[in-house]
RODO-2510 file (C-alpha; in nm, 4 decimals, decimal comma):
residues 184
     n   res          X          Y          Z
     1     m     1,7189    -1,7151    -0,6599
     2     r     1,7161    -1,3335    -0,4832
     3     l     1,4949    -1,2599    -0,2694
     4     p     1,3222    -0,8980    -0,2153
     5     t     1,4682    -0,6757     0,0635
     6     r     1,2045    -0,5287     0,3039
     7     a     1,2523    -0,2101     0,0898
     8     s     1,1116    -0,3357    -0,2412
     9     v     0,7833    -0,5120    -0,0272
    10     v     0,7350    -0,1789     0,1090
    11     v     0,7463    -0,0281    -0,2311
    12     t     0,5224    -0,2640    -0,3842
    13     a     0,2762    -0,1428    -0,1279
    14     l     0,2411     0,1913    -0,2583
    15     l     0,0688     0,3398    -0,5062
    16     v     0,0613     0,3998    -0,5933
    17     a    -0,0335     0,3781    -0,5611
    18     a    -0,0510     0,5148    -0,5913
    19     g    -0,3678     0,3683    -0,4638
    20     v    -0,6915     0,3043    -0,6720
    21     a    -1,0527    -0,0914    -0,7556
    22     a    -1,0074    -0,3424    -0,9695
    23     g    -0,9001    -0,7207    -0,9907
    24     p    -0,5625    -0,9107    -1,0451
    25     s    -0,4626    -0,8787    -1,4118
    26     a    -0,1995    -1,1387    -1,3393
    27     t    -0,3571    -1,4997    -1,4030
    28     a    -0,4709    -1,6975    -1,0653
    29     g    -0,1591    -1,8593    -0,9284
    30     t     0,0979    -1,6281    -1,0603
    31     r     0,1223    -1,3990    -0,7966
    32     t     0,3645    -1,4636    -0,4948
    33     a     0,3112    -1,3003    -0,1684
    34     v     0,6107    -1,3156     0,0717
    35     a     0,5774    -1,3373     0,4199
    36     w     0,7449    -1,0606     0,6399
    37     s     0,7355    -1,1295     0,9838
    38     p     0,7219    -0,9262     1,2166
    39     s     0,4774    -0,7004     1,0484
    40     d     0,6619    -0,3465     1,0046
    41     s     0,5594     0,0055     0,8927
    42     y     0,7013     0,1966     0,6130
    43     t     0,6741     0,5518     0,4584
    44     a     0,7451     0,6370     0,0961
    45     h     0,7627     0,9725    -0,0887
    46     a     0,6967     1,0459    -0,4479
    47     d     0,8415     1,4082    -0,6248
    48     q     0,5921     1,5312    -0,8878
    49     p     0,3324     1,1932    -0,9459
    50     s     0,1476     1,2326    -1,2852
    51     m    -0,1399     1,1675    -1,4714
    52     q    -0,2370     1,2389    -1,8316
    53     m    -0,6449     1,3049    -1,9045
    54     y    -0,6622     1,5679    -2,2057
    55     f    -0,4350     1,7756    -1,9934
    56     p    -0,1534     1,6385    -1,7892
    57     l    -0,2171     1,6840    -1,4085
    58     t     0,0646     1,7153    -1,1754
    59     c     0,1536     1,7250    -0,8034
    60     e     0,4021     1,8786    -0,6472
    61     s     0,4117     1,5210    -0,4383
    62     s     0,2635     1,2256    -0,3111
    63     d     0,3520     1,0471    -0,0053
    64     a     0,2164     0,7129     0,1444
    65     q     0,2004     0,5084     0,4745
    66     g     0,1344     0,1433     0,5308
    67     d     0,2550    -0,2044     0,6641
    68     t     0,4179    -0,4675     0,5429
    69     s     0,2026    -0,8379     0,6191
    70     a     0,2690    -1,1821     0,6915
    71     t    -0,1253    -1,2564     0,5660
    72     g    -0,0390    -1,3172     0,2255
    73     a    -0,0214    -0,9743     0,0855
    74     v     0,3156    -0,8148     0,0213
    75     a     0,2161    -0,4782     0,2093
    76     y    -0,0609    -0,2743     0,2628
    77     v    -0,0980     0,0970     0,2024
    78     d    -0,2578     0,2622     0,5308
    79     a    -0,2427     0,6376     0,3710
    80     l    -0,2467     0,8005     0,0018
    81     s    -0,2086     1,1510    -0,0005
    82     f    -0,0996     1,4161    -0,2753
    83     d    -0,0009     1,7660    -0,2608
    84     d    -0,0623     2,0779    -0,4931
    85     c    -0,2218     1,9326    -0,7810
    86     a    -0,3132     2,1363    -1,0781
    87     m    -0,4181     2,0275    -1,4148
    88     t    -0,3473     2,3625    -1,6832
    89     g    -0,2881     2,5670    -1,4160
    90     l    -0,5863     2,5306    -1,2393
    91     a    -0,5691     2,3615    -0,8633
    92     v    -0,7291     2,0248    -0,8021
    93     d    -0,7932     1,7793    -0,4974
    94     l    -0,6752     1,4067    -0,5717
    95     v    -0,8395     1,1970    -0,2650
    96     d    -0,7718     0,8940    -0,1993
    97     v    -1,0865     0,6367    -0,1617
    98     s    -0,9353     0,3473    -0,1300
    99     t    -1,0357     0,0498     0,0934
   100     s    -0,7613    -0,1677     0,0989
   101     v    -0,4827    -0,1731    -0,1375
   102     r    -0,2559    -0,4780    -0,1387
   103     a     0,0473    -0,4963    -0,3332
   104     f     0,2403    -0,7879    -0,4369
   105     d     0,5715    -0,9266    -0,5554
   106     l     0,5180    -1,0911    -0,9375
   107     g     0,8818    -1,2005    -0,8892
   108     p     1,1676    -1,0987    -1,0234
   109     s     1,1502    -0,9078    -1,3711
   110     a     1,2616    -1,1007    -1,6642
   111     s     1,4734    -0,8135    -1,8446
   112     n     1,6735    -0,6421    -1,5093
   113     p     1,7881    -0,9147    -1,2391
   114     d     1,8153    -0,5825    -1,0042
   115     t     1,4252    -0,5095    -1,0128
   116     n     1,1236    -0,7122    -0,8986
   117     d     0,7938    -0,6556    -1,0800
   118     v     0,5215    -0,5555    -0,8397
   119     l     0,1395    -0,5651    -0,8686
   120     i    -0,0856    -0,3065    -0,6973
   121     e    -0,4859    -0,3848    -0,6678
   122     d    -0,7622    -0,2052    -0,5650
   123     v    -0,6600     0,1392    -0,6354
   124     g    -0,8683     0,4302    -0,5964
   125     i    -0,8128     0,7936    -0,6775
   126     h    -1,1098     1,1073    -0,6405
   127     v    -0,9542     1,3830    -0,8410
   128     g    -1,1959     1,7273    -0,7911
   129     g    -1,1850     2,1022    -0,8839
   130     f    -1,2811     2,3531    -1,0727
   131     g    -1,6223     2,2194    -1,2202
   132     c    -1,4141     1,8828    -1,2728
   133     g    -1,4848     1,5164    -1,0902
   134     v    -1,3877     1,1744    -1,1666
   135     d    -1,3372     0,8589    -0,9973
   136     l    -1,0030     0,6669    -1,1399
   137     e    -0,9609     0,3139    -1,0279
   138     g    -0,7626    -0,0198    -1,1009
   139     s    -0,4675    -0,2069    -1,0511
   140     l    -0,1001    -0,0828    -1,1323
   141     h     0,1756    -0,2081    -1,2390
   142     g     0,5429    -0,1270    -1,2008
   143     y     0,8409    -0,2615    -1,0394
   144     f     1,0903    -0,2214    -0,7538
   145     d     1,4571    -0,1278    -0,8193
   146     n     1,6518    -0,3398    -0,5375
   147     t     1,9468    -0,1110    -0,6086
   148     t     1,7836     0,2046    -0,5587
   149     g     1,4935     0,1462    -0,2923
   150     d     1,2228     0,3152    -0,5419
   151     l     0,8992     0,2049    -0,6894
   152     v     0,8278     0,2888    -1,0381
   153     i     0,4607     0,2792    -1,1343
   154     d     0,3906     0,3370    -1,4947
   155     d     0,0231     0,1796    -1,6004
   156     d    -0,3444     0,3169    -1,6763
   157     l    -0,6242     0,3461    -1,4046
   158     t    -0,9917     0,3864    -1,5550
   159     a    -1,2489     0,6581    -1,5359
   160     f    -1,5627     0,6654    -1,4193
   161     n    -1,7966     0,8694    -1,3091
   162     a    -1,6803     1,1483    -1,5109
   163     d    -1,7885     1,5233    -1,4948
   164     c    -1,4875     1,6810    -1,6087
   165     l    -1,5430     1,9302    -1,8872
   166     g    -1,5144     1,6753    -2,1186
   167     l    -1,1321     1,6169    -2,0803
   168     v    -1,1949     1,2861    -1,9661
   169     s    -1,4828     1,0358    -2,0014
   170     d    -1,6121     0,7028    -1,8042
   171     y    -1,3956     0,4404    -1,9454
   172     d    -1,1088     0,6495    -2,0386
   173     l    -0,7786     0,5067    -1,9540
   174     v    -0,5559     0,7346    -1,7589
   175     p    -0,1964     0,7198    -1,7675
   176     f    -0,0398     0,7639    -1,3961
   177     n     0,3150     0,7809    -1,3570
   178     a     0,5449     0,7860    -1,0081
   179     t     0,8883     0,7054    -0,8331
   180     y     0,8144     0,6378    -0,4583
   181     h     1,1029     0,6216    -0,2929
   182     i     1,0462     0,3765     0,0548
   183     t     1,2024     0,3859     0,3882
   184     g     1,1288     0,2220     0,6952
***
């Protein structure tokens, strides 16, 4: 069995993301936490992460940083930022409101031996601007490509507290897409 690289652990921790709050979607006992010792820090960068509400929302870039840990979670996201975001040409702000984003290595992908499936829990992003406000929360699934050092996220967050000109409603699923390159 091939063990994930340190970079795969770091990539897993992003999020995303992307960073945003929900319980795990995997059943109990299916997550694998890889112990990394000593703990180390990482950075991650994504060009043009996007979300899809009624209109596409795209940012010029997103950056994250955090630490790998030997305490059970593969990695933690300590800071997440989004730069130059717009929806239909109007500027919007995306603010990380997560409190404890954790990323878990779910093991090698059944479809590609060069990737590891990843679960990122407790993600929370607030979108605001031009009379629009909405909180996006949830767990994100993706994969880490051991050959490129990229964490690829393509999953949905759930909208809450939506007051966004009818572009999104409470409980709508909002697709989040980003590819973060991990270094550190």
